[in-house]
N, C-alpha and C positions, 0 to 999 in steps of 0.2 A: 503493498500499500505506499503511494507517495506520501511525502512529508506534508504536501497542501492539502490531500483528501482527508489526512488524519486530523488537519487541524480543524476542518470544516466541520468534520464528524462531531468534533470537541466544541464547537461552537454552537452546532445544533443541540448538542446535549445540555449546554448551558442553556439555551433558550428553553428548553424542555424542562429544565430544573427550576426557571422562572415560573412556568405554567404551573409545575406541581408545589411551588411556594405559595402562589396565589390562591389554588384550591385549599392548601392546609391551613394558610392563616387569610381569614376571610377579611379583615379590615386593610385598607390600605395605607395605614400610617407608616410603612417602611418606604413606599414607592416615593415620596415626596423627597426624604433625605438621601436615598440611592440618585435620585436625578440631579439633586443639587451637587452632591459628591461629582458626578460626571460632567457636568457642565461648568463647574465653578472652580474644581480643582484637578482632577484627572486629565480633563481634555486640555486646559489650558497650559498645564505642566508639560505634557506630552508635545504640544505644539511648541513651547518654547524650548525644550531640547531638540527637536527636529529642526528648527531654523538656526540655532545657532550652532548645529553640527554640519553645515552645507556653507557652499560660496554662493551668495547671492550673485545672480547673472542679470545683466541689465534686460535680456529678454522676458523676465518674470514680469516686468512692469507691465506687458500687454496681457498678462493672464486676465487680471480683472477686468480690462476692456472687453475681452472675449467673452467673459462671463455673463457681463451686463448685455452685452450685444445676443446673448442666447436667451436671455431671460426676457427680453424686448419680443425676441422672434417667438418664444412660445406664447406671451401675452397676446399677441396680434393673431396667433393661431388658435389658440382657446375660445373664441367664439365659434369658431368653426366645429370644434370638438363638442361644445356645448351644444349647438344647433342639432348636430349628428346624434347627440345622445338622447334628442327629444325630452328634454326637461324643459317644462314649460314655466315651472314657478320663478318668477322673477327673482325672489329673495334668494334661491337657491343657483340661479343663473350667476348673479353678482358675487355670490360666495365662492364659485367655483372661478369666475375671472380672478379673484384675488389669491385662491391657493394654487391653482393648477402650474402656474408659471414661476411659483417659488421653490426654494430648495433650502434643505436643513442637511449638510453632509455631516455636520458634526457628531450628532448621535448614529445615523444611518451608514454612513460609509468611512469616516476619518478611522476609526478604530480598525476596520478590515484593511483601509489603506496601509495604516500603519503596519499591519501584520503581515502582509503578504508582499508590499512593494517598498517598505522601509521608512527611513529617515528623511531621505530626500524629497519622495513622492509625496509624503504628508506635509513638509515644508511647501512646496509648492502647490499642493493642495488649499493649503491653508491662504496664500497668496490670490490664488483663483477666488476664494471665496469672497476676497473683500469687494469683487463687483457684485455678487449675488447680494451680499449685506447690505452695498448701496440701494440695490434695486428692492429688496424685500423692506428696509428699514425706512427709506424716503420716498422711492418713486410710488410703490404701492400705497404709501399713507396719503398722498396728494390725490391718488385714484380713489380710494376710500372717501375722501372728502367729496371728490368730485360727484361720487355716485351717491352720496348722501344728499348734497345739495340739490341733485337732480331730482331724487324720490321725493323730498320734502319742499321742492320747489323754492329753493333758496338761491337767491343769485350768488351770493359768496359769503361763506363762513367760516374761514379760514381765519384763526386767532394766533396771537404771538405764542401763547401758552401751548397750542398744540405745535408750533415749531419745536418748543422746546422738549417736549416729549420725545420727539423723532430725533433730536440731535444728542440727548441724553442716552437714549437708548443706543445710538450709535456708537458713541465713545465711553459709555460706562460699561459696556457687556464685558467680561472677565477675558472672552478670547481674543478681543480686540486691542485690550489693554496689554495684555501679555504679549501680541505681536509688536505693539510698540516698543515695548520694554526688549524684547528679543534684538529688533532691529536698531536701536539705540545702543544695545550691547556690542552688536557687531561694527556699528558705525565708528565704535570708541576703540577699534582694533584690540577686542577682546575675543578669545574663543571659548569653546567648551573646556579647554585644559586650564583655564584660569579659573573655572569654578572648585571651590575645595572639595575634596574628594569625598568629606561625610556629606556634603549637601547633594553633589551630584549623585550619589548612590541612593540619597533619599528619593531624587526625582526619579531615577531609573525604576525604582520600586513602585512609586506611585503609577509611572508610565506603564508598567508591567499588568497594573490592574485595571485598566483602562477598558481593554475588550471583554474580559469576563462579567465587569460591572454592566456594560452595555447591554451584552446579550442577555444577562438576568434580567435587566430592566425590560427588555423588549419581551422577555416572557412574562413577565408580571403585569406588562400593560396590554398584553393581548386580550381583546374583547372580540366575542362572537355574537350577535345579534342577526339572526338569518336576514331578517327581511334589509335591514341595513346593509348588512355584508354584501348582499345579491344585487344591490343599487350601487354601491360604491367600487366593488372588484373591477367591472368592466372600466370604470373611468380610469383607474389604476393601470390597467393593461394597456388602454390606448394611449396614457401618458408616457409609459415606460417605452412602449414602441415606437411612437413618434420621436422621443428624444433620441433612442439608440439608432434610428434610421437617419436622423439629421446629423448626427455626429460623426457615424460612420461615413456617410456621404461626403461630409466636409474633409475629412482625413483621406479619403480614398481619392475623390475627384481631384483636390489640390494637391496630391500628390505628396503628402507630409510622410507618410507611411507609419505603418503600425509599431510604433515604439513604445518603451514604458511613459513617456511624457504625454503621448496624444492617447494612451490607454486610460491614462489618470483622466482626461476630460471625459472619455466615455464611462467611467464608473461615477464621477461626480454628477453626470445627467441622469443617473438612476437613484439620485438621492430623494429622501421622502420630502414630502411638501412641509412647508417653515409655519413654526407657531406665530412668526411675527405678524403676518397677515391677519391671523385671527385675533394678536392683541388689539391691531387697527380697528377690526370690525368689532370687539368688544367696546373699543372707545367710542365709535359711532352709536353703538348699542346704548350705552350710557346717555349719550346727548339726546337720543329721540326718549328715553324714557324722563329724562330731566324737562322736556318740551311736551311731554305726554302725548306724541304723537301716534297714532294708530296704524301708519304705515311703516314699516319697518323696510331698512335696506337691506340687511341680511338676515341668513338664517342660520344662527349660530349652533344650534344643535346639530344642524348639518354638516357644518364646518368642522365641529369637534369630533364627530363621528369618522370624517374623513383624514384628520389627523391622525385617530388612533389606529385606522388600518394601514395608513401609510408607512409609519415607521415598519413595522415588521414585515409589510410585502416588500419596501425597498432592500431593506437588509438583507432577507431570504433570496431576491433576485441577484442581489450582486454576490452573494456567496455561491448560487449555482454556478454562475458564470466563471467563477475562479476554480470551479471543478475540474474543468481542462482548460490548461492555459492556451493550447492551440486554438480554443474558440476565440478568446480576446484578440488575437492576431491574426484573425481570417474574416477578410470582408464579407465572404460569401455566407460564412456560418453566422455572421453578425445580421446580415440582411434576412437570412432565414428566420433567425428568433425575432426580430422586429416585426416581420408580416406574420408570423404566428401569434405574437401578442396582440397586434391590430385585428387580428381576424378573430380571436378569442372573444377580445373586447366588444367589437361590435355585434358578434354572434350572441353573446350574452345580453346586450342591450337588447335587441331582437326578441330574445326570449322572456326578458322582462317586461317588453313592452306588449307581447302577446298572450303571454301565459302565465306570468308570475304576478309581480306588483307594478303599480303604476307610479313611475318616478315622480 
């Protein structure tokens, strides 16, 4: 058995352990501390160690721009996906418009990148995610305001405190802070060898805990409600299929070549949807509650369910791709997987419409 396959089996076992833990301990009290540990300690420290372990290349400056362009492409394509899904509820349509083009690689694929592609790839992935962060924190916030104004027939309701909410989120998020600290560390001619051995050893132990913590968290977070699952699974399949086919086409048609760097973009494109658009939608919902409006811009319940299913879906999808490394470097195999995902997604949508539930 290959080392990669054995690692993947271990990761699935950790997810199963999380599911077992959830069934044995009915309360969710352990879920929040685990998530806080991952996002505020394990992931930032892992990214810090990764960034200070590599040499920063000027070409990395292009990565956030490419990520932002990909977000925008998916945003403009999302209305077509929504129309094809036969979702007629306007609140659900607006919710999908916010969530579908967003990405949350921190939980869904950073641990996998760290385990299978190493320090350098994780550092590059962190830099790529800067573009995505700009999109989900800033661009989608103003889109949510625009949708809110349109729903409530308000000419313009953007307030200074609203801007403050966005920029605080951008600069106070632990991952963003630690990236700035790491870049300053490198800019002052320091290297990983300048960190005291005891502190570095402590950081490395925390880094090693990232993947197990994330996969256990995925297990305890998995929800299964038949009606909701049937509605949301086709959308996740279509999103994954579309992202995979677009990134594969860009790599293939522009002659970039299927190298570790290009494969990184492929993996990142399969990340789960981001929590930040949901935070923006919650902000809008609170505004509507304050003004006692009966018209709602977004469907928060639907958005929360999409978030809940997206994380395990994306993580499992990425792990399955790593079972055979040859697949990741074979455009024909990737195109085949993309078409299968899209076909399954649209087939399930058709069955939902005809036989099962009305979306």
